[in-house]
N, C-alpha and C positions, 0 to 999 in steps of 0.2 A: 494630617495627611492629605497628598495631593488628589484631586479628583480626576479620576483616571478617563472617565466617558468625556470630561472638558477636555483633557489633553489630546484626546482622540480626535475630537472636533476641531482644536486648534491646530492641531496638524493638517488636517482636509483642507482647511482653509488656507494653510501655506501651500500645500499642493496645487489646489484649485487657482490660486493668485498667479502662480508663477505659468503654469503651463495653459492655464483657460481651457481650450479644446484643441490639444495638440494635433496636428497631422503627421500622420506616419506613412506617409507618400516616401518619404525620403528615410526611412527609419533603417535601412541597411543597405549598404552598397552591393550592388549587384556584382560588381569587378571580382574576378576569381584572383587575381593576380597582385592586389595589393595587400596592405595591413600587415596582420601576423606571419609570421615567418614567409616573408618576400622573397626570401632565397631560395626558396622552392618552387617548381613548375607548377603552380597551381592550374595553367590553362591547358596543360597536358591531362589534368584529372578530368577538368571539365569536359574536354574534347572527348571522355570516354562515358560520358553520362548519357541517359536519354532525354529526349528534348524536353519534356515536362519537369526535369529534375532543375534543382537552383542550389547554386553553390553563392554564399554571400558573405561579405566580412560585416562583422556587428561591434557595438563599442558599449560604453558603459553607458552612453545617453540613450541608447536603445533599451536599456533596463530600466533606465529613470524616466523616459517619456512614456514608452508601451505599457510597463507592468507594474510599476509601484502605483500610481492614479487609481489602478482598479482595487487594490486593497480599501479604498476609502469609498467607493462607490455606497449608495445605500442600499443596495444588495448585490454585492460582490460573487462575481462567480468564476470557477475556473473553466468555464465555456469561453470566456473573454481572454484568458490569459493565453489558453492554449492557442486563438486564432490569430495572436498577433504576429506580424509579417517577418519577425527576428528570429523568432521559434526560442526565445530565451528564457521566458516569464516560468515562473516556479510557484508553485501553489500556497509556498511561504516565503513572503519577500525575504527576510534575513538569511535565508541559505544561499543568496546571492554572494555571499561571503563565507567562509571557512568555517566551519563547525557554527553556522549561524550567528557569527561573532564579529562586528564591524570592528573591535579595536586591532589595529595595526600589528602585524607579526611578519616577520621574513620567514620564517619556518614551522606554518601551519600552527602557531599557537605552542609548540614544543615548549618553548621555555616560560609559557604563563602557566597558572594554576587553574586548578577547578574552581576555586573559591572566587577568584578573580571575575570567571564569566558568570558564577551564579549572582555576584554582586552585580555585573553589568546588566545581566537580562533581567533580574527579578526582585533586583533589591534598590539597587541605587546608581542608574544609568549616570556614567561620566558627563560632565558638562562637556568635554570632547567629542561628543557622539555625533554632533550634529556636522562637526568640520570632517570627521573620518568617515562619517557616510556619505558625503557629499563629494567625496576625494576619489577622483579616477585612478589616480597612482596609488591608492592603498593597497599594500602588497596582499591583505586579507583577503581582497575580491577573489571570485571564485566563479567569473563566468567565461565562458568560450570566446574567442575571437574570431571564429571561422564555424560556420554553420551550414550543412549539408541537409536538402530535402529530398530524400530518395524518392522516387515514385516506383520502381520496379528493382527486383533482384539484384541487377547486373549494376544498378548504380552503387548498390551497397558492396557488392564483390570489389567494384574501382576503387571506392573509397579505400574498405581495408586494405588491399593491394598498395595501394599509395601509402598508406599508412606505413605498412610493413616495411616498402622500401626506405623510406623516410626517417624511421624511428621516431613518429609520433605517436601518441595516446589517442585512443576514440573514446568518445563518452556516449551514451544514447537515451534518448527522452521519447517518451511516447506521451504521455499526458503530464508527467513531470511527479507524479503522486509517491513521493519517498520521502518519510521523515528525515531520515539521515541524509538527504541531500544526493542520491547517489547518480541522478541524472544532469548535473551540473557540474563542471570542473574545468578550472582554467588550464590554458596550454593542450587544451585537447580540441582535435577536429569533432562538433557536436554533428551526429546523426538524429535529427529532428525527423520522425518517422510519421507526423500527423498528416503529410502529404500520401503516404504511400498508399499502394492500390488496396481499395475495399472488397472484401470477399463477401463479408456476411451476409448482405441483401440475397446474394445468390447463389450461397455458401451450404446449406442444408442437404445432404445426401441421406435418401431411404435407402436401406440395405436390403437387398433380396437374399432371404434365408437360403436359397436354393445354393448359393456359393458356398456353404457352410463347410462342405466336405473338399474343398478347393485346396491347393496350395497355395501360399503366398507368392504373387509375383516378382519376379526379378526387380521391376521397377517400382514395387512395394505400392502399386495403383490400388490394389484390392485389401492390402494391410489393415485399413482403418476397420474397415466395414467385417473382415474375419475376426478381429480382436473384438470389435461390438456385440457381434451377435455371440460370439464365446463369454460374453458377460451377459447375455440375454437381454441386449439392447438393440435398438433397429436404426437409429440415427446419428449424424454426426454434423457438426457445424464448423466449416472453416473460418478462421478469423485472422485478418490480416496485421502484420506488424505496427500498423498506425492505428488501427481500429480500438474504440473504448467500449466499456459496456452499454452506452448507450445505444450504439448502432447494433451490438448483438441483441439486444431485448427488443429492441424494434422491429429487427429481421425476424425473431422468434415469434412477435406479436402478428406480424404481417403473414409469414405462412400460418400460424393457427388462425387467423380470421380467415384465410383461403382455403385451408384442406379441413378446416374441421379442428377444435383444439386436442392435439395429440402429443406436442413438444412440450419439455421443460429444460431450463439449463440452471445449474449451478452457477451463480455469479455473484458479485459483488453488490455491494449496497448504493453504490453511487455511479451515477452516468458516465461521470469524468474520469474514474478509475478505469485501468486496461488490463484485460488477461495478460497483456505482455509483462505486469510487473505484478499484480496481485496473484495470479498462478503460480510465478517461480517462487513466491515467499511462502506458499501454503496455500492461501485462499481460502477466505473463512467465508462461508455462506449461512451466516446466520438469520437472513432474511428467504433464502431460497432453497430450503430443503435439504442444507449440508449434512443434517444430521441423520438424514435418510439416505445421502446419496454419496457421500465422501465431500473431502476438503478438494479444493482448487487442483492441487497435483494429481488427483485421481481422476480429473475429468479429461487429460490428455491423452490421445490415441496415438499421435504421430506431430512430429515437430520437424518444421523445415526452417534452416539458419544460416547464416555466413559465418564461419567460424575464423579465428584468429588467424589461419594460414592463408584465408581468402578463398577457401573452398565453399562453394554452395552444397548444402546436403539437406536430406530429410532421412528420418529414423525413426523407427517405432518396434515394439515388440514383435518378434516373428515365430518364437515359441514359447508357449506357457502352458501351465496344467493346473489342475483343478486342485483348491486349496480350502474348500468347504470343511474338510475334515478339521481342521486347525483353527476355525471360526471364521474365513473369509468369506467375503461375499464375492469378490472377483478372483480371477485365476490370479496365478504365481506367474510373475516374467522369468521367464528361464533365459531367453536371449533376446537381444536386440540387434536388428540390423540396419544397415544405412546405406544409401547409394548417394554416387555425386554426379553434379551435372557435367557434362562433357563438353558444353557448348556455354560458359559462364558470360561471355561475352552479350550473347542473344537477348534483345529487348522483348522482344514475343514469347509470351508464357507459352503460345501453342506449338512453339517450335523448340520448348527446352526438351533436351535429351537426358534421361537417367539413365547411367550405367554405374556397372561395380567400380568401386574406388580405384584408383592407380596402384600398385604395387608400394608405391614409397608413402601412402596415407597411412599415418601410424597413430590415427586417433580410434580410439576403443568406445565405439558407439553403447556399450553397457555401462561403461564409465558415464560418458556422457548424458545418457537417459538417467540415470541416478543422480548427477550432480545437477542438473539444469531443474529437475522438479523438486524443488524444495531449498537448492543452492542460491537463490538470489537470481533476479536478473542483471544484466548489463556487464557482467563479467566473463561469461561464457562465448560470446559472441553476438550476432545481431539475428535475433528472432524474426523470419519476414512472414511466416504464417504459421498457424497451430491449428490442428484437427481436435476438436472437444469434443464429449460425449455429450448427446442430449438422451433424456430419460422420458419416459411415460408421462404424461400430463395428468395431474392431479388436481382435485377442487382446491381451492385456496381459502383458508378464512381467516382474516387478520382481526386483533383484537386490541384496543386501545384502552390505557386507564388513565383517568383524570384529566381528560382534555375535553374542554377548556378546564383549568385548574379552578376547583372550589375548595372551600374551608374544610367541608366535609369530608371530602377525599383525600385531601392533602393530609389530613390527621392520620389516615389510615397505610400512608404510604411506607412505612417499615413494614407492616403486616404483610401488604401486599409484596413487597420485594422477599418475604420469607415465604410466601406462597409460591411466587415465581421461582425462586431459588430450589424449594422442595420438589416443585413440579418437574423440572428439568433435569435436576441432579440428584434427587433423590426421591423420585415418584411415589416408592413403597409405603411412604408415609402420608402421601395421601392417597392411599389405595387406588393409584394409577398405573396403570401397566407402562412398562419399557417402551413398547411399541407406539403407544399413544404418546410419550413423553417426548420420543424421538421426531415425533411428527411436528413438533413445533420448535421454534428457534427464534432468538432475540440478540440485536445487535446491542454493544454497550452503550449506555448514556441513553437510552430509546425505550419509552415506556409502551414500546410497541410490541407486540407477539404475533408473529408469522407461522401459521399452521397450514399442513399440507394433507389433504387424504382423511384417513379416520383418526381423530385426535376428540379429548374431553376437556378442553381447557376450559370452557366456562361452566361446566358441569362440576368440574373440580373444585372451582373457585366457589359454587354455591356451596357443596358440601363443607370448605374451609370456613367459609362465612358460618355455616350452622352450627358447625363444632365450636366456634368463638365467638357466638352469640352476638354477630355483627351482621345479621342478614339485611339490616336497613341500608348497608352500603353495597348491597347488589348493583346499583347501578353506576358505580366507578368504575367498573369494565364493560365495555361496548364493543359489539362486534360492528365491523367496519362494513358499509352495503354500498352499492353504486345502482343506480336505477338502469336496467335492462327492459326495453320495450313496456315502459310504465310499470315495471314490478322492481320494487328493491332487494336485491340479493347480494351475497358475497361477489366480489370482484373477480374476474375471470383467471387473473394472475397478478405477481407483484407489479409488473411494468403497467399493466390496465390500471392497478389503484394509483401509484404515484403520479401517472400521467394523468387520472381525473383529478386527484387531490391537490397535486404540490406542484402543477405546471408554472413555471419561471416566467414571470411576464417579458424579460429581457430574452428569453429563449423560449418561447413557447412550442411546444411538443418535444422538449428535451426532458430526459431522466435527471432528477433533480442530482445536482452535485453536494455531497455531504464529507466533511463538514466543508463550509465555504473556506475562501482564502481567508488567511490571516498572515499578520508580520511574522509572528515567530511559530515555528514548529513543534512537534510533539519533543518534549526533551527525555524521557524516560522510556517506559515499555510496560507492559503487562504481564505479570505472572502465570505460567500454566499450570492450574491448580489441580491435582491427580485426584481422579474419581477413588482410586482404591484408598488415597488418603482420607477423602471423605465418608467413605464407606466405613470405615474403622469406627468411629462412634458420632454420635449427633453431637457431641462436644466440637468434634471438627469443623459440622456444620455452623455451630453458634460461632467459634473463633472467625470462619470465614465473615459472618453477617456483621460480627465486631469488627473486622477489618474495613468494609465497606461499608460501617455505619457513618452516614452522613452523604455518602453516595449510592444510594441504593440501586441505582439501575446500572452500575459500573460493571458487573459481570457480562462478559460476551459469551453468549449461549448459541455458538456454533460447533460445538465438539460432544463426543458420545457418540454411541450407537456407531452410523457409518464412516465417522471418522477416524474411526479403528478398524472397522472392518473390510472398508473399501480399498485397502491400501494393495498394491501388487507386490508389495515386499522388496521393490526395487528403487525406491526414491531415497531421497536424502533428508526427506524431514524429520525433525527429530523424534524420538518415541514419546516426549513428553508432550508433544502435540496430541499423537496418536491416544496417550493414556489420560488426557486432559478432560475434568466435568466441564470446564471452563476457564476463560482469560479472565484475569483479574487487575484492575488497576490499584496496585499497593503502594502507599506514598514512600517515594524515595527522594523528594525534593528538599528535606532538611538533612543536617547528619544524623539529629536523632532516629527521623524514619530510617536510615539506612543502617543505623548500628541495631535497631529493633528487628528488623527484617531478616538481617544476615546471622544476628546474634540469635534470634528466637525463633522467628519464624522458618526460615530456611531450611535448619537442620531438622525441622519434623516435618516439613512437605516432601522433601527430596531424600534420595538415597544418599548418603555422603561416606558409606564406608569404604570405597574404593579412592584412595588419596592420588592417586595418579590419574584419574578420571572423572573431571569436573562435571556435572551432570547439566543435561539443558534446561534452562530455567524460563526462558521468557519467549513470548510468543514473537515471531519475525514479521508477522506483517504490519504490526502497529511500534515498531521500535525505534526510538528515537536517539539523537546523534551523542546525548551524554550518558548514555547507557554504559556501564560498566560494571564488572563481576567484582567480588571481594579480592582480600590479599591473596597472592597465589601461595603463600605460607601459612595462611590461616584462614579458611572459607568464614569463620565466624566474625571478622573483623572488615569493617567496609574499607573500601580504598581511600587513604586518605586525602581532604579536600585541599590541603596547604600544599602537597606534592605539585610539582609542574606535569603536564600531561606526558612528557618526557619521562618521567620517575613512573608514573601510572600505566603507561604502555609497558614498562619494562617489569614492574612487581604486582602488577593486577592482572585479573583475569579479564580478556579482551571481550570487546562489545560482539565479537563473533563466537568466542568460546562459550560466552555466557546464554547463547541460542541454540548453538547445535551441540554444545558437550565436546570435550577434548577427543574423544577418539572419532568422532564423525566429522569434527573440523580438521581432523587431521588426513583422513580420506580426502574431503574435499580439496584440502591443499594440495596433495598430491596431484590429483585430477586437475588442478587449477596451472601446476606446473606444466603439464603434459599438455594439456589443451592449448594452452597460452603462454608459453615459454620465457616471450619477450614482454609478458603483461602488457599489451597492447590495449586492452579492457581492463583499466584499474580503478575501478570508481570506489566513491568513499565509502568504507566501511563495508565493503563486500570482501566475500572471501577472498583472499592472497592479499589484500591492500593492507594488510599490517606487517604481511611478510619481510625480510630483510631485501629480499630479491624485488620485491615489487620498486622500491626507492632505488636499489642500485642500477636495475636495469634501465632506467629511465636515464641516469647517469650516464650510463657506459651509451645508450641511443645518442645523446647529447653531444658526447664525445665524438663517436663515429661520423655523424652528420652534419660535425661542426657549424650550428646554425648561428646566426645573427645574432647578437644582444638581445635577450627577451624585451620586449616591448611593453609599457604598460597598456592598459585597455583606454584607447582614445577617449575622448571628450573633455570639454569645459567644464572645472568644478562648480563654476557658478550655473551650468546648463544641468546639474543633476540636485538641483534643489528641492527635489520631491522627496528627497531622504532628509530633508532639514528636520528640526525638530526629534532626531531620533531617540532621544531621552524619552519623549512625550509617547513616541508609538510603542516602544517598550515597555512604557509602564502601561499603556491603554490596552494593550493587549498581551497575553503569554500563553500562549497555545488553549487558550480557553481554560485550562485547568487550574491557573493561578488567579487570572485577574479577572473572572468571575466571582470568585471567591472572596478576592479582596474588595471587591466593588460592593458584591452583596452584604459582607461584613460591614461597610460605611452605611448601607442602608437600613440594616439591623438596628443600628441605635435610636432608642425609645420607641420600639416597634412591641404592639403587645404579642404574645406566644402565636395567635393564630395568623397574624401579619408575618410573623418571621419563620413559620412553616410554610405559607405558599410562597414567599421568597425564597426557602429551601428547596421547594420543589420546583421553583422557575430555574436554579442554578443547574439542575440536573438539565433541564432543555438547552441551556445555553451552549452545551458543550456538543449542539449537533444534533438537530432532532427533524423528523419527517412526520408529522403529525395529522392526520385528518381534523379539519374543522379548526386547527391551532395554529398553522402554518408560522411555526415557531422556530424558524430558520435562525442559525448563531446569531447572525449581523442583527436582525432585528431586535432580539432580547437585551443583545451588546448595548443597542441604541439607548433601550429602555434603562438603563443601569443608571444614567445620569438625570432621570428624570424625578 
């Protein structure tokens, strides 16, 4: 068996020996008229941009020199990837190739099989991998050759109109966090939003309750506050299309310190994750009181974006009604209205004019509000800013289990997992109220529990231990505390805690990004386990625990409570998200795993009585690019691995249908055709990407614009040797969920039971953790595997 950690170190030496300390001064050409599609008048586009915007040519060399070496830094960070001058970097290295697969293909791997990619990525990387990975003419490369860094909305308007005129596709990137690779695509104009105007530092608005009886203004300026007040909330924050949660957290922290702690935001767990992706996929607030305040889609009060028709719009609910009688904690949206900017070429925002949209504007804002909130990012247009709901501040109490690991506490990992699962999803079994349960949450793979307001997590743990005669293990669960004016007490908030405990040496003062960059992306997805199914019997809870055995921290506890009740009933997030108790990693990596899930588990967990409506099964935020549903003709049979991807696309439930369900996906696809009939925004595995019209429309656009012969990504094959030894890198890391287990299995040989138990606990931490006093980021633990 090969040494995976040793292979990673060997690859690192190859990278460093070739590049040394490469300069990025010449990383990308600033010329807007050369390179890809040189037949087009790029200078005309450049002339319409603001003075700070940048339109550049890029090449495979940029990816090799700027992006790939970061994956083999001792402490790799997405912050470093985001800041690279070409704007091409991705959090997962192999997503620079279609399907994260470097095997050459002229048609996006349609004629190749699932079994081939499984073997190439996870079992036996072929000897040709080195050559494929260093070849700038490899047809599987999926990198843009032209990148625009917009700064103001008029830059985005100019780019979309240029693309519309010339039949181009547009890809959109903020931080690039997408397991499916939605933010990178070849033969597109990439809009990298990282330099776009920042609104968050000054974007908090306190709403005046005296306006509550006012009508919505024609320009919608008071709409966010009227909606917030109707929800019994009093503040919002505006976030720009290029900002990430690091910026949001720090803006709220600064405001709290200045004004007295009064604000709270439901947000992502990682600083480099952006509201511009996280929110539109659903948005899981496992660390930030999402079970009290709802999912990410529920935080949106107004959206500003540039649509595929080139029109700059803002929109949000303007009529709503009380829905408390139906169990909802927020009003039901009845009407969504929008306005269009009548001076789209104006760069100065203070001079923007918002007016009623023209008569020929045929976009239904009700449909757009529904689609964008849950239907994913990158496919409906370019979001330039969003107004998010802020909530009243609540005291924050984080707990940690078994950090640093000890033999004594590791021995009760299974029991703690049982306790945690019951506290979150079956609290009555612990004599815990639902209100106290919903006050706590915990992202997957993290033995950290984040509680807000009134909760009794430690008290319940004490009772659990007492009932099970395990009181000697009380100290395995600790409360995280920080020193304030010489007194140890709970942190003021999530941001305060992670900044104090996990500040990154390379990027001091930044909210940590998790997981850190990895060569291979997440491959599969997590199942939305229904609360009602769990409630049917304790046997179902035991079934889930058995599924998760050996993976005790896998359940993603961001569901229940307000994840169901905080919906405005006008969003496209699947009902499975609303009904879920938690999201669970259920093994789908082997053929036996797939057969067991679809044949035995799936029919019990989900309603399969309507054979015309496949139910939503998977969570959208963490869906990987190999996710596929079962056979269309028999939902209890997995999609055969020996089939080509073309056969699988024709005969199996698609990635999109497995997430949204048949009926909801059909509605989203109809809206997609209305909003973007020419599929200018056609990102990988996004809504509409699998429709025949998506590929057909591009062919038609190519015919209409008569482009020059497609040009390969430029670059010297020898100049891309940072991707040499691809077999080594594929074996070295496989999205954490495979490599860590393989390497740990190697270490378990000739180990005592106690040693194996501790290493098993380490395995949970490898998949990404953020733990006080442990500092066990994924890359540090992976580095230990070969020791």
